[in-house]
VOGU-3710 file (C-alpha; in Angstrom, 3 decimals, decimal comma):
1> xxxxxxxxxx> 0,000/0,000/0,000  1,300/3,445/-0,852  0,227/6,792/0,603  1,091/9,579/-1,834  2,919/12,651/-0,565  0,964/15,746/-1,623  2,445/18,750/0,204  5,728/20,626/0,313  7,574/20,168/3,604  8,935/23,034/5,709
11> xxxxxxxxxx> 12,393/22,517/4,187  10,980/22,936/0,647  11,145/19,253/-0,309  8,056/17,496/-1,622  6,692/15,000/0,907  7,845/11,530/-0,164  5,414/8,722/-0,893  5,169/6,350/2,065  5,091/2,614/1,273  3,693/0,086/3,759
21> xxxxxxxxxx> 4,012/-3,676/3,446  1,082/-5,589/4,879  1,161/-9,305/5,608  -1,412/-11,250/3,636  -2,395/-14,885/3,883  -2,363/-15,013/7,675  -5,080/-17,076/9,343  -5,402/-14,573/12,196  -6,969/-11,138/12,055  -4,337/-8,419/11,783
31> xxxxxxxxxx> -4,623/-4,649/12,047  -2,207/-1,941/11,014  -2,964/1,658/11,946  -1,322/4,078/9,524  -1,293/7,786/10,446  -2,050/10,183/7,607  -0,046/13,273/8,441  -0,925/16,646/6,879  1,937/16,260/4,400  -0,136/13,502/2,759
41> xxxxxxxxxx> -3,326/15,592/2,420  -4,137/17,342/-0,835  -4,073/21,093/-0,141  -7,310/21,699/-2,078  -9,489/18,741/-1,095  -7,960/17,801/2,258  -8,011/14,160/1,163  -5,158/11,653/1,040  -4,529/9,277/-1,873  -3,892/5,635/-0,995
51> xxxxxxxxxx> -3,096/3,045/-3,657  -2,883/-0,731/-3,338  -1,408/-3,368/-5,579  -3,755/-5,935/-7,152  -2,321/-8,499/-4,726  -3,989/-6,603/-1,861  -7,488/-7,743/-2,888  -7,940/-9,651/0,387  -7,247/-6,600/2,557  -10,107/-4,531/3,965
61> xxxxxx> -9,326/-0,869/4,640  -11,112/1,749/6,691  -10,318/5,402/7,231  -10,883/6,489/10,822  -10,833/10,073/11,990  -10,012/10,659/15,611
//
């Protein structure tokens, strides 16, 4: 899963894309909480873009705001 960097950081660099590797094929329920920092939010929409590979078809995702 990849979270796309959308903003420019304080040092002027573009926020890098963040790649997460999730274990698939496990027989037990697993959770991974991934924080979506402001550097990953689109400045216009306020939304983050998350992409998954086709191999991630067995993963269920939810976005939770706290």
